[in-house]
C-alpha positions as CSV (number, residue, x, y, z in Angstrom):
1,M,-42.8,81.8,-58.7
2,T,-39.3,82.2,-57.5
3,Q,-38.0,80.7,-54.8
4,P,-36.6,82.7,-51.4
5,P,-32.7,83.0,-51.8
6,R,-30.9,80.5,-50.2
7,H,-28.6,82.0,-46.8
8,E,-25.7,79.8,-47.2
9,T,-23.2,80.0,-43.8
10,E,-19.4,80.4,-44.7
11,R,-17.1,77.2,-44.3
12,E,-13.6,76.5,-44.4
13,V,-12.4,73.9,-46.1
14,I,-9.6,72.8,-45.3
15,V,-6.8,70.7,-47.7
16,T,-3.8,68.6,-47.2
17,D,-0.9,66.9,-49.3
18,R,-0.9,63.6,-49.5
19,S,1.7,62.5,-51.8
20,G,3.3,60.9,-48.5
21,S,0.1,58.1,-48.2
22,G,1.6,56.3,-51.5
23,A,4.6,55.6,-50.2
24,G,2.3,53.7,-46.8
25,M,0.1,51.5,-49.2
26,I,2.6,50.2,-51.2
27,L,4.4,49.5,-48.0
28,G,1.9,48.1,-46.8
29,V,1.1,45.2,-49.4
30,I,4.5,44.2,-49.9
31,L,3.8,43.2,-46.2
32,A,0.8,41.6,-46.5
33,I,2.6,39.9,-49.8
34,A,6.1,39.0,-46.7
35,A,3.0,37.5,-44.6
36,V,1.4,35.2,-46.5
37,V,5.1,34.1,-48.2
38,L,6.4,32.3,-44.5
39,V,2.9,31.1,-43.6
40,V,3.5,29.5,-47.1
41,W,6.5,28.4,-45.9
42,L,6.1,27.5,-42.8
43,I,3.3,25.0,-43.9
44,F,5.2,23.4,-46.9
45,G,8.5,23.7,-45.6
46,M,11.5,24.5,-45.3
47,N,13.0,22.9,-48.4
48,G,12.4,23.7,-51.2
49,D,13.1,19.9,-52.8
50,G,10.6,17.8,-50.9
51,E,13.1,15.9,-48.6
52,T,12.5,15.8,-44.8
53,A,14.0,15.2,-41.8
54,D,14.6,11.3,-40.5
55,V,13.2,12.1,-37.5
56,V,13.5,8.1,-37.4
57,P,16.1,6.4,-39.0
58,D,14.1,3.4,-40.9
59,D,17.3,0.8,-39.6
60,V,17.1,1.1,-36.2
61,N,19.5,-1.5,-34.8
62,V,19.5,-1.9,-30.9
63,T,22.2,-4.4,-29.1
64,V,22.1,-4.5,-25.9
65,D,24.5,-6.5,-23.6
66,V,24.9,-7.0,-20.3
67,E,26.7,-9.0,-18.3
68,G,25.3,-11.4,-15.5
69,A,21.5,-10.5,-16.8
70,T,19.8,-14.2,-16.6
71,G,15.9,-12.6,-17.9
72,D,14.3,-14.5,-15.3
73,E,14.7,-11.8,-12.4
74,G,11.6,-11.4,-10.0
C-alpha cells in the first residue's frame, strides 16, 4: 500500500541571534551570589573577628547625690 501524499504548509522560521543572553545570565548569577553573601553577612554580624559591641556595659556604677533628700517623702 502506498501512503497518500502529505500536504505540507509553508512555515516561516525566524532565527534570532541570542549572543547577548550569556552576559545576562552571568550578571544574574553574580547578583544572586551577592544577595546571598549580603544576607549571611547581616545575619551573622558585620564583624569578622567575632567581637560584638557592648550594649550594656558590665560595670555600671551610678552615683546619685541629691542634697536635701531624706527618702521619707510622701
